[in-house]
C-alpha positions in Angstrom: -15.4 0.8 12.4 -12.4 1.3 10.1 -9.1 0.0 11.1 -5.9 2.1 11.3 -4.5 4.1 8.6 -0.7 3.3 8.7 1.3 3.6 5.7 3.5 0.9 4.4 6.8 2.6 5.7 5.3 2.2 9.3 4.4 -1.6 9.0 6.9 -4.7 8.8 5.7 -7.8 6.7 4.9 -10.8 8.8 7.3 -13.7 7.8 5.9 -17.2 7.1 7.5 -18.7 10.4 6.2 -15.6 12.3 2.8 -16.3 11.0 3.1 -20.0 11.8 3.9 -19.2 15.5 1.0 -17.0 15.5 -1.3 -19.6 13.9 0.0 -22.0 16.7 -1.5 -19.8 19.4 1.8 -18.4 20.6 1.2 -14.8 19.7 3.0 -13.7 22.8 5.9 -15.9 21.8 6.4 -13.7 18.7 9.5 -14.3 16.5 11.1 -12.1 13.8 13.5 -12.4 11.1 17.0 -12.0 12.8 19.6 -12.0 10.3 22.5 -14.3 11.2 26.1 -13.4 10.9 26.2 -15.4 7.7 23.3 -13.4 6.4 20.9 -16.2 6.0 18.0 -14.5 7.4 17.4 -17.4 10.2 14.5 -16.9 12.5 15.1 -15.7 15.9 12.8 -16.1 18.8 13.4 -12.4 20.3 10.2 -10.6 20.6 10.5 -7.1 19.3 9.3 -4.7 22.1 6.2 -2.7 21.5 5.0 -4.5 18.2 1.6 -5.5 17.7 0.0 -8.0 15.1 -1.8 -6.2 12.1 -4.1 -7.6 9.8 -5.2 -6.2 6.4 -7.6 -7.5 4.0 -5.2 -10.3 2.4 -5.3 -11.9 6.0 -9.0 -12.2 6.2 -10.1 -15.9 5.8 -13.7 -16.5 5.4 -15.4 -17.9 8.6 -12.1 -18.1 10.2 -9.6 -16.5 12.5 -7.8 -13.7 10.5 -4.2 -13.8 9.9 -1.9 -11.1 10.8 -0.1 -9.7 7.9 2.2 -7.1 9.2 3.7 -5.8 12.5 3.4 -2.3 13.7 4.7 -0.3 16.5 2.1 0.0 19.3 3.2 3.8 19.6 1.8 4.5 16.1 -1.9 3.2 16.8 -4.3 6.2 17.0 -7.4 4.4 17.9 -8.4 3.3 21.4 -7.5 -0.3 22.4 -11.2 -1.3 22.8 -11.8 -0.6 19.1 -9.7 -4.0 18.4 -11.3 -5.9 21.5 -12.4 -9.4 20.6 -14.5 -11.4 19.8 -15.1 -9.1 16.6 -16.0 -9.6 13.0 -13.5 -8.3 10.5 -14.8 -7.6 7.1 -12.9 -6.9 4.0 -14.0 -3.4 2.5 -13.4 -4.4 -1.5 -14.9 -7.3 -3.1 -18.2 -8.2 -4.8 -19.2 -10.2 -1.7 -18.7 -9.9 1.8 -15.4 -11.7 3.1 -15.5 -12.0 6.8 -13.9 -13.8 9.7 -14.1 -13.7 13.6 -11.0 -12.3 15.2 -10.6 -14.0 18.8 -7.0 -12.4 19.5 -7.6 -8.6 19.3 -5.8 -8.0 16.3 -5.2 -4.3 15.1 -6.8 -3.9 11.6 -5.8 -1.7 8.7 -8.1 0.7 6.9 -8.6 -2.1 4.4 -11.2 -3.8 6.8 -13.9 -2.9 9.3 -14.5 -4.1 12.7 -17.8 -5.1 13.3 -18.5 -5.7 17.3 -22.0 -7.4 17.9 -24.2 -5.5 20.4 -24.4 -8.9 22.4 -21.3 -10.1 23.9 -19.8 -13.6 23.6 -18.3 -15.7 20.9 -21.5 -17.4 19.6 -23.0 -14.1 18.7 -19.7 -12.9 16.7 -19.8 -16.3 14.9 -23.7 -15.9 14.4 -23.2 -12.3 12.7 -20.0 -13.4 10.6 -22.0 -16.3 9.4 -25.1 -14.0 8.5 -22.8 -11.5 6.7 -21.0 -14.4 4.9 -24.0 -16.6 3.8 -25.2 -16.9 0.3 -28.7 -15.5 1.1 -27.7 -12.3 2.3 -25.1 -12.0 -0.5 -28.0 -12.5 -2.9 -30.6 -10.3 -1.2 -28.3 -7.3 0.0 -24.6 -7.6 -1.4 -24.9 -8.4 -4.8 -27.5 -6.0 -5.9 -25.3 -3.2 -4.3 -21.9 -4.4 -5.8 -23.0 -5.6 -9.1 -23.3 -2.4 -11.0 -19.8 -1.6 -9.8 -17.5 -2.5 -12.8 -14.0 -1.7 -11.1 -13.3 -2.2 -7.4 -16.5 -2.8 -5.8 -16.9 -1.8 -2.2 -18.5 -3.2 0.6 -19.4 0.0 2.7 -20.4 0.7 6.1 -24.0 1.8 4.8 -24.5 -1.6 3.1 -23.6 -3.7 6.3 -26.0 -1.6 8.0 -28.8 -1.9 5.4 -28.8 -5.8 6.0 -32.0 -6.9 7.5 -32.5 -10.1 9.0 -35.3 -12.1 10.8 -35.3 -12.3 14.5 -33.2 -15.3 15.4 -34.0 -17.8 18.0 -31.4 -19.4 20.3 -31.5 -22.5 18.1 -30.6 -20.5 15.0 -27.9 -18.8 16.6 -26.4 -22.0 17.9 -26.7 -23.7 14.4 -25.1 -20.8 12.4 -22.5 -20.3 14.9 -21.8 -23.9 14.9 -21.6 -23.8 11.2 -18.9 -21.0 11.5 -17.1 -22.7 14.3 -16.7 -25.7 12.0 -16.1 -23.6 9.0 -18.7 -25.3 7.0 -20.1 -23.0 4.4 -22.6 -25.8 3.2 -24.2 -26.3 6.6 -24.1 -22.5 7.1 -26.1 -21.7 3.8 -28.5 -24.7 4.6 -29.2 -23.1 8.1 -29.6 -19.4 6.7 -31.8 -20.4 3.9 -34.2 -22.2 6.1 -34.2 -19.4 8.4 -34.9 -16.7 5.8 -37.7 -18.8 4.5 -39.8 -18.7 7.6 
């Protein structure tokens, strides 16, 4: 599913101190740039009522929690809240390979990314699917043949994502791949998925 279609004038860029606060797990203690009387733009700790953190493609970190890039007014959102429920996989739409992360904080997403909700619930399944979408074996077999012919702005489409076919995973495979994603270890991820696809 695509994210929100909000124009730039409806968004407020997230400042570096706000992002650090968010990364520190204090998303509900949001801060915003609060210009001081001297005009120095010091950071205040007053939460702007009704704002929600939003992630665009630039905030997606492979195999990691996406970083919010903007704030938006909750009143501007048109999609239902369950569209952003976590855990979910956030996939960037542009590029020649899949760039995906696992959102555990229910971030609102912009139209530059897809929200992928696993059919099975739980963080391990979201990490597993993120790992599968991100691994070199899937890039080689499914993604690059689709995107290599696109000279300008290759796109990762919903159709492409839906066409990816994987072997039935055992619990052991799910555990190993989700552990590789949790530890942000692309080498372990590729070793696990190569062995799994070779079966």
